C-alpha positions in Angstrom: 5.4 -9.0 0.9 6.9 -5.7 1.7 10.5 -5.1 2.6 11.0 -1.7 4.4 14.5 -0.5 5.1 14.5 1.6 8.3 15.9 5.0 9.3 15.7 6.0 13.0 16.2 9.8 13.4 18.0 11.3 16.4 19.7 14.7 16.4 19.2 15.0 12.7 21.2 11.8 12.0 20.3 8.3 11.0 21.0 6.1 14.0 20.3 2.6 15.4 19.8 1.7 19.1 20.3 -1.7 20.7 17.1 -2.9 22.3 15.8 0.6 22.4 18.5 1.8 24.7 19.4 5.4 24.1 22.8 4.8 25.7 23.6 2.3 23.1 23.4 4.3 19.9 25.3 4.1 16.6 25.3 6.9 14.1 25.0 6.3 10.3 25.2 9.8 8.9 22.9 11.9 6.8 19.4 10.3 6.7 18.6 11.9 3.3 21.6 10.3 1.7 20.8 7.0 3.4 17.3 7.1 2.0 18.6 7.9 -1.5 20.8 4.8 -1.3 17.8 2.7 -0.3 15.9 4.0 -3.3 18.8 3.4 -5.6 18.8 -0.2 -4.4 15.2 -0.7 -5.5 13.4 -0.1 -2.3 9.8 1.2 -2.7 9.0 1.8 0.9 10.8 3.3 3.9 10.1 3.0 7.7 11.2 5.9 9.8 11.0 6.6 13.5 11.5 10.0 15.2 13.2 8.9 18.3 13.3 12.3 19.9 9.5 12.6 19.5 9.0 9.1 20.8 10.6 10.2 24.1 9.1 13.7 24.3 5.8 13.3 22.4 6.6 16.4 20.3 7.3 16.6 16.6 10.1 19.0 15.7 10.4 21.2 12.6 13.9 19.9 11.9 12.7 16.3 11.7 9.8 17.3 9.6 12.2 19.0 7.2 14.3 15.9 6.9 11.3 13.7 6.2 9.9 16.1 3.6 13.2 16.2 1.9 13.2 12.4 1.6 9.7 12.4 0.3 10.5 15.1 -2.3 13.9 13.7 -3.5 13.0 10.0 -3.7 10.0 7.9 -4.9 9.9 6.1 -1.5 6.6 5.6 0.2 7.5 6.8 3.7 5.8 5.7 6.9 6.7 7.6 10.1 6.3 6.8 13.8 7.5 8.3 17.0 5.6 10.8 19.1 2.4 10.9 17.1 -0.2 11.7 19.8 -3.1 13.3 18.0 -5.2 13.6 14.8 -3.4 16.9 14.3 0.0 15.2 14.4 -1.2 12.7 11.8 -2.5 15.5 9.6 0.9 17.4 9.8 2.8 14.3 8.7 0.4 13.5 5.9 0.8 17.2 4.7 4.6 16.4 4.6 3.8 13.7 2.0 4.3 10.6 4.1 2.4 7.5 3.0 1.5 6.2 6.5 1.7 7.2 10.2 2.5 4.7 12.9 0.8 5.2 16.2 2.5 3.7 19.3 2.1 5.1 22.8 -1.0 7.1 21.9 -2.7 3.9 20.7 -2.0 2.2 24.0 -3.3 5.2 25.9 -6.4 5.9 23.9 -8.4 3.4 21.8 -10.7 6.3 21.0 -7.9 8.0 19.2 -7.2 4.8 17.2 -10.8 4.5 16.2 -11.0 8.2 15.1 -7.8 7.9 13.2 -8.9 4.9 11.3 -12.3 6.5 10.6 -10.6 9.7 9.3 -7.5 8.4 7.6 -8.1 4.8 6.8 -5.0 2.8 5.7 -2.9 6.0 6.1 -2.6 4.9 9.8 -1.2 1.8 11.4 -0.1 0.8 14.9 3.2 -0.4 16.2 2.8 -3.2 18.7 6.2 -3.1 20.5 6.7 -5.9 23.0 9.2 -6.7 25.7 8.7 -10.3 27.1 5.2 -10.3 25.6 4.1 -7.0 27.2 3.5 -3.8 25.3 6.2 -1.1 25.8 5.6 2.7 25.4 7.2 6.1 25.6 10.2 5.3 23.4 10.2 1.8 25.0 11.1 3.3 28.3 7.9 2.1 30.0 6.3 -1.4 30.0 2.5 -1.7 30.3 0.3 -4.2 32.0 -1.0 -5.2 28.6 0.0 -8.2 26.5 0.8 -7.7 22.8 -1.8 -10.4 21.9 -4.5 -8.6 23.9 -3.6 -5.2 22.4 -3.5 -6.5 18.8 -6.9 -8.2 19.2 -8.4 -5.0 20.5 -6.9 -3.2 17.5 -8.5 -5.6 15.1 -11.9 -4.9 16.8 -11.4 -1.2 16.1 -11.0 -1.9 12.4 -7.2 -2.0 12.0 -6.1 -4.7 9.6 -2.3 -4.5 9.7 0.2 -3.7 12.4 4.0 -3.6 12.9 5.2 -6.0 15.5 8.6 -5.4 17.1 10.3 -7.8 19.6 12.3 -5.2 21.6 14.7 -7.8 22.9 16.0 -8.5 19.4 15.9 -4.9 18.0 19.4 -3.8 16.9 20.9 -7.1 18.0 21.2 -8.9 14.6 20.0 -12.0 16.4 17.3 -13.1 13.9 13.7 -12.0 13.7 11.1 -13.5 16.0 9.0 -14.9 13.3 7.2 -17.4 15.5 6.0 -14.6 17.9 4.8 -12.5 14.9 2.8 -15.4 13.5 1.3 -16.1 16.9 0.2 -12.4 17.1 -1.3 -12.6 13.6 -3.1 -15.8 14.4 -4.4 -14.6 17.7 -5.6 -11.2 16.5 -6.5 -11.6 12.8 -4.2 -8.7 11.9 -1.6 -8.9 9.1 1.7 -8.4 10.7 4.9 -6.6 9.5 7.9 -8.2 11.4 10.5 -5.9 13.0 13.4 -6.4 15.3 16.5 -8.6 15.0 16.6 -9.1 11.2 20.0 -10.3 10.3 20.3 -11.6 6.8 18.4 -13.2 3.9 17.4 -16.2 6.1 15.1 -13.8 8.0 13.5 -12.5 4.8 13.0 -16.1 3.6 11.5 -17.1 6.9 8.9 -14.3 6.8 8.0 -14.9 3.2 7.6 -18.6 3.9 4.8 -17.8 6.4 3.0 -15.1 4.5 -0.1 -17.4 4.5 0.0 -17.3 8.3 -0.6 -13.6 8.4 2.8 -12.0 7.8 2.8 -9.2 5.3 6.3 -7.6 5.5 9.6 -7.1 7.2 11.5 -4.1 8.5 15.3 -4.2 8.4 17.7 -1.6 9.8 21.0 -2.5 11.4 21.5 -5.5 9.1 21.5 -3.2 6.1 23.9 -0.7 7.7 26.2 -3.4 8.9 26.0 -5.1 5.4 24.8 -8.4 6.6 21.7 -7.9 4.4 21.6 -6.5 0.9 18.4 -4.5 0.1 18.3 -5.6 -3.6 18.7 -9.2 -2.6 16.0 -8.9 0.1 13.6 -7.4 -2.4 14.2 -10.3 -4.9 13.4 -12.8 -2.2 10.2 -10.9 -1.1 9.1 -10.9 -4.7 9.8 -14.6 -5.2 12.6 -14.0 -7.7 
């Protein structure tokens, strides 16, 4: 089971939002230094989101430089999401050395793009299924679609995807506990392996995800809990590894 510490980028800084609300933002400093701390704690993977691109749909050179610096200065396998709208966007990020690109809004808008991305890049692409009250949210979570998370995930499985990231937006940045039941429901309904995101608070959440690995859960993403020191990265990795 993977544990992925998270860095959300906005204005060149590591930040966290509450429930995806850009008016409720907390800053945590230099993202490169944050990534290095994660690596020093034993993390092997890192989840990143370009929040500006998620809103605008455009990757910036400043963000690309930050991500490349993290790739170059650590051994972390970096996945990046936010504003990835085309095969060319995926290629640019992979050229920066990232491990995996996360499609969000573009995957909702174009199943053909998902299919072509899977065909061309294989497991270097995944999809974020971001849900608000069971419905898929897009455009930096500013819009809610007439599409259920379960329906969307099932379609993705049919296109050849085998793992997704599921985020319960209502819990994101709230330290209220991960919605493990909803993640399992998504996995069981769709056939996808699911990485759980949103609301992770402490080791209890890591234990809860690991306890249900055999029901389709393959990992967990933690952000604010690490920054607010309610979750220790090294301890979370030990639990994930069964130590």
